VEXMI-644298 format. One record per residue (C-alpha): residue number from 1; residue in one letter; x, y, z. Coordinates in nm, 2 decimals, decimal comma, always signed. Example, Ala and Ser with C-alpha at 12.3 -4.5 7.8 and 13.67 -1.06 7.14 Angstrom:
! VEXMI-644298
(1 "A" (+1,23 -0,45 +0,78)),
(2 "S" (+1,37 -0,11 +0,71)),
***
This chain:
! VEXMI-644298
(1 "M" (+6,38 -4,87 +3,93)),
(2 "T" (+6,65 -5,11 +3,90)),
(3 "A" (+6,67 -5,47 +4,03)),
(4 "I" (+6,99 -5,53 +4,25)),
(5 "A" (+7,13 -5,82 +4,38)),
(6 "V" (+7,42 -5,89 +4,60)),
(7 "T" (+7,60 -6,25 +4,62)),
(8 "I" (+7,83 -6,29 +4,92)),
(9 "A" (+8,00 -6,60 +4,82)),
(10 "G" (+8,37 -6,73 +4,74)),
(11 "S" (+8,53 -6,68 +4,34)),
(12 "D" (+8,58 -6,99 +4,13)),
(13 "S" (+8,84 -6,93 +3,91)),
(14 "G" (+8,71 -7,19 +3,65)),
(15 "G" (+8,41 -6,97 +3,63)),
(16 "G" (+8,13 -7,24 +3,66)),
(17 "A" (+8,02 -7,19 +4,01)),
(18 "G" (+8,03 -6,96 +4,30)),
(19 "I" (+8,04 -6,58 +4,27)),
(20 "Q" (+8,10 -6,62 +3,89)),
(21 "A" (+7,79 -6,84 +3,82)),
(22 "D" (+7,59 -6,60 +4,06)),
(23 "L" (+7,67 -6,29 +3,84)),
(24 "K" (+7,62 -6,49 +3,55)),
(25 "T" (+7,25 -6,58 +3,67)),
(26 "F" (+7,15 -6,21 +3,75)),
(27 "S" (+7,28 -6,11 +3,42)),
(28 "A" (+7,06 -6,38 +3,22)),
(29 "L" (+6,76 -6,30 +3,45)),
(30 "G" (+6,77 -5,91 +3,37)),
(31 "V" (+6,92 -5,81 +3,76)),
(32 "Y" (+7,22 -5,58 +3,81)),
(33 "G" (+7,46 -5,78 +4,04)),
(34 "A" (+7,67 -5,69 +4,29)),
(35 "S" (+7,95 -5,88 +4,49)),
(36 "V" (+8,13 -5,98 +4,83)),
(37 "I" (+8,38 -6,16 +4,78)),
(38 "T" (+8,45 -6,41 +5,10)),
(39 "A" (+8,73 -6,66 +4,94)),
(40 "L" (+8,94 -6,72 +4,64)),
(41 "T" (+8,95 -7,04 +4,51)),
(42 "A" (+9,21 -7,26 +4,28)),
(43 "Q" (+8,95 -7,42 +4,10)),
(44 "N" (+8,83 -7,59 +3,79)),
(45 "T" (+8,63 -7,83 +3,62)),
(46 "M" (+8,83 -8,14 +3,76)),
(47 "G" (+8,81 -8,05 +4,16)),
(48 "V" (+8,95 -7,72 +4,42)),
(49 "Q" (+9,30 -7,72 +4,44)),
(50 "G" (+9,32 -7,43 +4,66)),
(51 "I" (+9,14 -7,22 +4,90)),
(52 "Y" (+9,24 -6,85 +5,02)),
(53 "D" (+9,04 -6,71 +5,28)),
(54 "V" (+8,97 -6,35 +5,26)),
(55 "P" (+9,01 -6,17 +5,61)),
(56 "P" (+8,68 -6,09 +5,81)),
(57 "T" (+8,77 -5,73 +5,83)),
(58 "F" (+8,81 -5,69 +5,45)),
(59 "V" (+8,43 -5,87 +5,43)),
(60 "A" (+8,29 -5,64 +5,62)),
(61 "Q" (+8,43 -5,35 +5,41)),
(62 "Q" (+8,31 -5,49 +5,11)),
(63 "I" (+7,98 -5,52 +5,28)),
(64 "A" (+7,97 -5,18 +5,39)),
(65 "S" (+8,08 -5,05 +5,05)),
(66 "I" (+7,77 -5,19 +4,87)),
(67 "F" (+7,52 -5,08 +5,11)),
(68 "S" (+7,61 -4,76 +5,19)),
(69 "D" (+7,58 -4,69 +4,80)),
(70 "L" (+7,35 -4,97 +4,64)),
(71 "S" (+6,98 -5,00 +4,70)),
(72 "V" (+6,98 -5,39 +4,77)),
(73 "N" (+6,68 -5,58 +4,68)),
(74 "A" (+6,78 -5,95 +4,79)),
(75 "V" (+7,10 -6,09 +4,92)),
(76 "K" (+7,25 -6,46 +4,78)),
(77 "I" (+7,52 -6,58 +5,07)),
(78 "G" (+7,72 -6,88 +4,93)),
(79 "M" (+8,06 -7,05 +5,03)),
(80 "L" (+8,15 -6,88 +5,39)),
(81 "S" (+8,44 -7,13 +5,47)),
(82 "R" (+8,51 -7,02 +5,82)),
(83 "P" (+8,34 -6,91 +6,18)),
(84 "A" (+8,49 -6,56 +6,19)),
(85 "I" (+8,36 -6,49 +5,82)),
(86 "I" (+8,01 -6,61 +5,87)),
(87 "E" (+8,00 -6,37 +6,20)),
(88 "A" (+8,13 -6,09 +5,97)),
(89 "V" (+7,87 -6,16 +5,70)),
(90 "A" (+7,58 -6,17 +5,98)),
(91 "E" (+7,71 -5,86 +6,17)),
(92 "G" (+7,73 -5,66 +5,84)),
(93 "L" (+7,41 -5,76 +5,70)),
(94 "E" (+7,22 -5,69 +6,02)),
(95 "R" (+7,41 -5,37 +6,04)),
(96 "H" (+7,27 -5,25 +5,71)),
(97 "H" (+6,87 -5,40 +5,75)),
(98 "A" (+6,95 -5,65 +5,47)),
(99 "T" (+6,64 -5,82 +5,37)),
(100 "Q" (+6,55 -6,14 +5,17)),
(101 "I" (+6,82 -6,32 +5,24)),
(102 "V" (+6,87 -6,64 +5,06)),
(103 "L" (+7,11 -6,89 +5,21)),
(104 "D" (+7,31 -7,19 +4,99)),
(105 "P" (+7,50 -7,35 +5,24)),
(106 "V" (+7,80 -7,44 +5,03)),
(107 "M" (+7,96 -7,73 +5,22)),
(108 "V" (+8,13 -7,97 +4,91)),
(109 "A" (+8,18 -7,89 +4,55)),
(110 "A" (+8,07 -8,10 +4,29)),
(111 "S" (+8,40 -8,26 +4,22)),
(112 "G" (+8,34 -8,39 +4,58)),
(113 "D" (+8,61 -8,13 +4,77)),
(114 "R" (+8,51 -8,00 +5,12)),
(115 "L" (+8,43 -7,61 +5,08)),
(116 "L" (+8,34 -7,55 +5,46)),
(117 "A" (+8,58 -7,61 +5,75)),
(118 "P" (+8,38 -7,87 +5,98)),
(119 "E" (+8,38 -7,60 +6,28)),
(120 "A" (+8,20 -7,36 +6,08)),
(121 "V" (+7,90 -7,57 +6,08)),
(122 "D" (+7,78 -7,46 +6,41)),
(123 "A" (+7,81 -7,09 +6,31)),
(124 "L" (+7,64 -7,16 +5,98)),
(125 "R" (+7,31 -7,30 +6,20)),
(126 "R" (+7,36 -7,05 +6,51)),
(127 "V" (+7,42 -6,73 +6,34)),
(128 "L" (+7,29 -6,70 +5,96)),
(129 "L" (+6,99 -6,97 +5,94)),
(130 "P" (+6,81 -6,72 +6,16)),
(131 "K" (+6,85 -6,43 +5,91)),
(132 "A" (+6,74 -6,63 +5,61)),
(133 "L" (+6,41 -6,61 +5,41)),
(134 "I" (+6,51 -6,91 +5,28)),
(135 "V" (+6,80 -7,18 +5,30)),
(136 "T" (+6,83 -7,43 +4,99)),
(137 "P" (+7,05 -7,71 +5,07)),
(138 "N" (+7,10 -8,01 +4,87)),
(139 "L" (+7,05 -8,38 +4,99)),
(140 "P" (+7,41 -8,39 +5,16)),
(141 "E" (+7,40 -8,06 +5,29)),
(142 "A" (+7,07 -8,12 +5,44)),
(143 "A" (+7,22 -8,40 +5,64)),
(144 "A" (+7,49 -8,19 +5,75)),
(145 "L" (+7,31 -7,94 +5,89)),
(146 "L" (+7,15 -8,17 +6,09)),
(147 "D" (+7,42 -8,45 +6,18)),
(148 "E" (+7,17 -8,71 +6,00)),
(149 "P" (+7,16 -8,94 +5,75)),
(150 "M" (+7,10 -8,82 +5,43)),
(151 "A" (+6,73 -8,84 +5,30)),
(152 "S" (+6,66 -9,12 +5,03)),
(153 "D" (+6,30 -9,04 +4,98)),
(154 "E" (+6,06 -8,74 +4,98)),
(155 "P" (+5,89 -8,83 +5,27)),
(156 "A" (+6,25 -8,81 +5,46)),
(157 "M" (+6,35 -8,51 +5,26)),
(158 "C" (+6,00 -8,36 +5,41)),
(159 "R" (+6,09 -8,43 +5,77)),
(160 "Q" (+6,48 -8,29 +5,75)),
(161 "A" (+6,29 -7,95 +5,59)),
(162 "E" (+6,08 -7,97 +5,91)),
(163 "R" (+6,41 -7,97 +6,13)),
(164 "I" (+6,59 -7,69 +5,96)),
(165 "L" (+6,32 -7,48 +5,93)),
(166 "A" (+6,31 -7,49 +6,32)),
(167 "L" (+6,62 -7,37 +6,33)),
(168 "G" (+6,50 -7,01 +6,22)),
(169 "P" (+6,48 -6,95 +5,86)),
(170 "K" (+6,15 -6,87 +5,73)),
(171 "A" (+6,12 -7,11 +5,47)),
(172 "V" (+6,36 -7,43 +5,35)),
(173 "L" (+6,42 -7,57 +4,98)),
(174 "V" (+6,56 -7,91 +4,98)),
(175 "K" (+6,70 -8,01 +4,67)),
(176 "G" (+6,67 -8,34 +4,53)),
(177 "G" (+6,94 -8,30 +4,26)),
(178 "H" (+7,16 -8,61 +4,45)),
(179 "G" (+6,87 -8,87 +4,44)),
(180 "A" (+6,76 -9,12 +4,20)),
(181 "G" (+6,48 -9,14 +3,96)),
(182 "T" (+6,33 -9,00 +3,63)),
(183 "E" (+6,25 -8,67 +3,81)),
(184 "S" (+6,43 -8,43 +4,02)),
(185 "T" (+6,21 -8,31 +4,30)),
(186 "D" (+6,26 -8,02 +4,54)),
(187 "I" (+6,08 -7,98 +4,83)),
(188 "L" (+5,97 -7,64 +4,99)),
(189 "L" (+5,87 -7,60 +5,32)),
(190 "D" (+5,74 -7,28 +5,52)),
(191 "A" (+5,51 -7,21 +5,82)),
(192 "Q" (+5,18 -7,28 +5,63)),
(193 "D" (+5,25 -7,53 +5,37)),
(194 "V" (+5,44 -7,80 +5,17)),
(195 "R" (+5,53 -7,72 +4,78)),
(196 "R" (+5,69 -7,97 +4,52)),
(197 "F" (+5,88 -7,87 +4,24)),
(198 "S" (+5,98 -8,13 +3,97)),
(199 "A" (+6,15 -8,15 +3,65)),
(200 "P" (+6,30 -8,41 +3,45)),
(201 "R" (+6,65 -8,57 +3,55)),
(202 "V" (+6,93 -8,47 +3,33)),
(203 "N" (+7,17 -8,74 +3,32)),
(204 "T" (+7,49 -8,51 +3,25)),
(205 "L" (+7,85 -8,47 +3,42)),
(206 "N" (+7,80 -8,11 +3,37)),
(207 "T" (+7,66 -8,01 +3,74)),
(208 "H" (+7,95 -7,79 +3,86)),
(209 "G" (+7,73 -7,49 +4,00)),
(210 "T" (+7,40 -7,61 +4,00)),
(211 "G" (+7,36 -7,52 +4,35)),
(212 "C" (+7,52 -7,15 +4,33)),
(213 "T" (+7,30 -7,09 +4,01)),
(214 "L" (+6,93 -7,23 +4,15)),
(215 "S" (+6,99 -7,00 +4,44)),
(216 "S" (+7,10 -6,70 +4,27)),
(217 "A" (+6,83 -6,76 +4,05)),
(218 "I" (+6,56 -6,73 +4,36)),
(219 "T" (+6,76 -6,43 +4,44)),
(220 "A" (+6,70 -6,26 +4,11)),
(221 "G" (+6,35 -6,36 +4,13)),
(222 "L" (+6,31 -6,21 +4,48)),
(223 "A" (+6,49 -5,87 +4,38)),
(224 "K" (+6,27 -5,87 +4,08)),
(225 "G" (+6,00 -5,84 +4,31)),
(226 "L" (+5,82 -6,21 +4,28)),
(227 "T" (+5,68 -6,35 +4,54)),
(228 "L" (+5,87 -6,71 +4,72)),
(229 "D" (+5,68 -6,97 +4,57)),
(230 "D" (+5,72 -6,77 +4,20)),
(231 "A" (+6,09 -6,73 +4,26)),
(232 "V" (+6,12 -7,09 +4,32)),
(233 "A" (+5,94 -7,20 +4,03)),
(234 "M" (+6,13 -6,96 +3,78)),
(235 "A" (+6,49 -7,08 +3,95)),
(236 "K" (+6,36 -7,42 +3,88)),
(237 "S" (+6,29 -7,35 +3,55)),
(238 "F" (+6,61 -7,17 +3,46)),
(239 "I" (+6,83 -7,41 +3,64)),
(240 "S" (+6,68 -7,73 +3,48)),
(241 "A" (+6,71 -7,54 +3,11)),
(242 "A" (+7,10 -7,45 +3,21)),
(243 "I" (+7,15 -7,85 +3,27)),
(244 "G" (+6,98 -7,91 +2,98)),
(245 "A" (+7,13 -7,70 +2,74)),
(246 "S" (+7,52 -7,78 +2,92)),
(247 "S" (+7,64 -8,00 +2,67)),
(248 "Q" (+7,64 -7,71 +2,41)),
(249 "L" (+7,95 -7,57 +2,58)),
(250 "Q" (+8,27 -7,75 +2,59)),
(251 "I" (+8,46 -7,67 +2,90)),
(252 "G" (+8,70 -7,88 +3,09)),
(253 "R" (+8,76 -8,23 +3,14)),
(254 "G" (+8,56 -8,31 +3,49)),
(255 "H" (+8,23 -8,15 +3,55)),
(256 "G" (+8,13 -7,93 +3,37)),
(257 "P" (+7,95 -7,59 +3,44)),
(258 "V" (+7,58 -7,52 +3,32)),
(259 "H" (+7,48 -7,30 +3,05)),
(260 "H" (+7,36 -7,00 +3,21)),
(261 "F" (+7,30 -6,77 +2,92)),
(262 "H" (+7,10 -7,04 +2,70)),
(263 "A" (+6,84 -6,84 +2,65)),
(264 "H" (+7,08 -6,58 +2,48)),
(265 "W" (+7,38 -6,76 +2,31)),
(266 "S" (+7,28 -6,88 +1,95)),
***
């Protein structure tokens, strides 16, 4: 049986993040990828020049098309910029009994450009967090979800993970890529335990699409039948290697992409 994952996210015209990063990740990890495009962005390594939201009815139609035909094993949700789109995605996933949902609460691009309207944050908390198997905020996103200052150390990351877990997801992965120190540490929390995933921090500007890539790698692992812990561990290893190999690519003049096919390109 072919492992199938679907990404519900925005398109990045520069190819480094969003739908493009997700599909590259699925392919690199041996998973067939389908997609639901929620927004079009005019975007490159320098920043986001424009956003065009897909009408919610068409987002719903894409979801219906995929789930009426494909046997989807796992779902990754990325950029959902408006409350109406969030509602359409939630309704579609519920209607088609989607499981193994990985929610990446995309709010700001690596360039600093905002991708989520402020009024959509409450809809994200209220409508989608309770449906997620795991939610994967970085440090600024975790703070925004809770309307708190950004965590500055691991105990604070754990406290914020606990508060996000109380909003309804089954597990929370607070990512430490925006932190300091020689290691980049992510904290995974569910109802049973806290786990710590660390990797050496890579000093590079090539961080475009890191969050999208990590969450889609987790989704790929789940689609292939891995446990959540094993999927997170595999994804952490994959993104660390992709960041480490990013200097092999010469893409753009700003925040370059990670190297999704580092294990395949010679």
